[in-house]
C-alpha positions in Angstrom: 100.3 101.7 103.8 102.1 100.7 100.6 101.6 97.2 99.3 101.9 95.4 96.0 98.3 96.6 95.1 99.2 100.1 95.6 99.8 102.6 92.8 102.4 105.2 93.2 103.8 108.2 91.4 106.5 110.7 92.2 105.1 113.8 94.1 105.1 117.1 92.2 107.7 118.6 94.3 110.3 115.9 93.5 112.1 115.2 90.3 114.7 112.7 89.0 118.1 114.2 87.7 121.3 112.7 86.4 124.4 114.5 87.1 126.1 115.3 83.8 129.7 115.1 85.2 129.5 112.1 87.6 126.6 110.3 85.9 125.0 109.6 89.2 121.3 109.9 89.7 119.6 112.1 92.2 116.2 112.6 93.5 115.8 116.3 94.1 113.1 118.1 96.2 113.0 121.3 97.9 116.2 122.2 99.8 117.3 118.7 99.6 118.5 115.8 97.5 119.2 112.1 97.6 121.9 110.3 95.7 120.4 107.1 94.3 121.9 103.7 93.7 121.1 102.1 90.2 118.3 100.1 91.5 116.9 103.0 93.5 117.1 105.1 90.4 115.0 102.4 88.5 112.5 102.4 91.2 112.1 106.2 91.2 112.2 106.3 87.3 109.1 104.0 87.4 107.3 106.4 89.6 108.3 109.6 87.7 105.7 109.3 85.1 102.3 111.2 85.2 100.3 108.0 85.5 100.3 106.0 88.6 102.4 102.8 88.6 101.5 99.6 90.2 104.0 98.4 92.8 103.5 95.0 91.5 104.5 96.1 88.1 107.6 97.8 89.4 108.5 94.6 91.3 108.0 92.5 88.1 110.3 94.7 85.9 113.1 94.6 88.6 112.7 90.8 89.1 113.0 90.3 85.2 116.0 92.5 85.0 117.9 91.2 87.9 116.9 87.5 88.1 116.8 87.8 92.0 114.0 86.2 93.9 110.7 88.0 93.6 110.0 87.9 97.3 113.3 89.6 98.1 112.8 92.4 95.4 109.2 92.9 96.6 110.2 93.5 100.1 113.1 95.9 99.2 110.8 97.9 96.8 108.2 98.3 99.3 110.6 99.3 102.0 112.2 101.8 99.6 108.9 103.3 98.6 107.6 103.6 102.2 110.8 105.6 102.9 110.1 107.9 100.1 106.4 108.2 101.1 107.5 109.1 104.7 109.4 112.0 103.2 106.4 113.1 101.2 108.0 112.2 97.9 105.3 109.9 96.6 101.6 110.1 95.8 100.0 106.7 96.8 96.5 105.5 95.5 
């Protein structure tokens, strides 16, 4: 279960890539890909490093950048990370 105390990183089978023509960001994994919104790309980008990233730190970054209420962002980030985890695209510690 992913919560604010969890630490996450992108699974080895997944990678973030920006399309040169359209400028859109995609999360690619074997035989599939997801087109990401700007906020989703920021979340995945925070997870794309070799070190595990605290979910709370991701929420803090997005809250500071958007000015939206922290509770709303926390809920949306955790929901999105859970969806990625359900697809096997995250390593959660």
